[in-house]
C-alpha positions, 0 to 999 in steps of 0.5 A, a space after each residue: 801231692 802228699 796225703 792231707 796236703 792242701 793245694 793252692 792254684 796261682 793263675 799266673 806263672 813266675 820263674 827265677 827269683 820271683 818264683 822262689 820268693 812266692 814258693 818260700 811263702 807257702 806254709 807247711 801242709 800246702 802245695 803251690 801250682 802256678 799256671 801259664 796258659 791252658 784251655 778253659 777245659 783244662 783250667 776247669 779241671 785245675 780249679 776243681 782240684 784246688 783247695 784255694 785260688 790265687 787269681 792274677 790278671 794274666 789268666 782270668 777265672 770267670 764265673 763259668 769256670 768256677 761254676 763248672 769246677 764246683 759242679 764237677 767236684 760235687 758230681 765226683 763227691 756223689 760218685 764217691 758216696 755211691 750215688 749214680 750220676 747220668 749225663 743226659 743231652 740232646 747231643 750225639 753220644 760221641 759228643 758227650 763222651 768228653 764231658 763224661 771224661 772231664 767229670 771223671 768217667 761218668 759211666 751212664 750217658 743218655 744221648 740224642 734226647 733219649 735216642 740212645 742210653 749207654 755205659 760209656 766206660 764199658 762201651 755198652 749200649 743199654 737202649 737205642 732206637 732209630 727211624 726206619 730208613 724209608 721214613 728217614 729218606 722221606 723226612 730228609 726230602 720234606 725238610 729240603 723242600 721247605 728249605 730248612 737247615 738240618 743235621 742228622 744223628 747217625 749212631 753216635 755221630 752228627 752229620 752235616 752237609 757243610 761247615 755253617 753248622 758251627 764255626 767253633 773249633 770245639 763243635 767242629 771236631 764233633 762233626 762228620 761232613 758229607 756232600 749230601 745227607 740224602 745221598 748218604 742216607 740212601 747208600 748207608 745202613 747206619 741207624 738214623 736216631 734223629 734229625 735236628 732242624 734249625 731256622 731263623 723263623 719259628 713258624 717255619 719249623 712249626 709248619 714242618 713239625 705239623 707235616 711230619 706228625 701228619 705223615 709219619 708215625 713219629 715224634 717231633 719236639 716242641 720248637 725251642 730257642 737256642 741258648 746262644 752264648 753272647 760271643 756267638 750271636 753275631 757270628 756267621 754260622 748256625 747261631 743266626 738260626 736261633 730256633 731248633 726242633 728235633 724229629 725222633 722215633 715215636 715215643 722217644 724222649 729223655 723220659 723214656 731213656 731214664 725209665 729204661 736206665 732205671 729199669 736196667 739199674 734196678 732203681 725206682 724212678 721216684 728216686 731220681 733227681 733231674 736237672 733241666 733248662 730247655 724244652 727238650 726236658 719237658 718229658 723228663 720233668 713229667 716222670 722224674 722224682 725230684 725236678 730242678 730247673 736251672 735259674 736260666 731255664 725256659 718258663 715251661 721248665 720252671 713251672 714243672 719244677 719242684 724247685 728253681 736253683 741258681 743258673 748254669 754259670 752260678 754252679 746251680 747244679 752243685 748248689 742244689 745237690 749239696 742242699 739235697 744230699 748234704 754231703 761233703 
């Protein structure tokens, strides 16, 4: 595309005479791209690059696509202005890589709720920790005895015993399937970063949380509720287990990870802006400079926030960042 040319995205595809007529109507200084069939991730990428959208009935642009595209565009603007952007998630390190790439190779990633901090672009670990192997084996045994479904994050990967964890193709590609998590832990020396537990009853997880905290020098997050997409709520998979809890090494959280990354970058933590929506963001909100709760965030997060912005689907991140930095 020529410099200073504006891009028009048409969410439909025409050929022959109709295509010629449409293209002939495009004024000077504009370039038209017609879409036929793309994935949602590809669509979000196309939308964020466009200056104008022409929406047809064949390929739908929903609020989520528009919201994500606006967020991505704002993050790229921050990067161009020398502002560091960090992705922080409860997901394993390797599961976050694709989001970093989608946004435009964000270098710094915080994975596993603070269990690992890395420079994705340079493939360099900045900070990481793990649960001692002996403790990991005992914890796995305790969880099994209480009939709780669980997964294990080892290095940057998520290990599961079966495919019930997720029936979605996107998440299934992120999993490493094993016959027995206990046997795997016994025979492999890869560092265990965290356990993730899921159950349909909150009290079951709270019971295991107390047992873990009493027996081990280790931490466990508050029992949180999955933010379940509507289309998955009736699925025969882990979304039937709406409560989740993580077991982590002592003192590890997104807050600790941010402190380590700020130290590495030479940035004062009061200079940070943090966004959050779940209970695993509580510690981060206790140390972050300016705290922004998403409109769909848990009540505890909203109480700790300096401001509550729009929801995830309403491009809340882009909306608030534009107010804070006032950059184009």
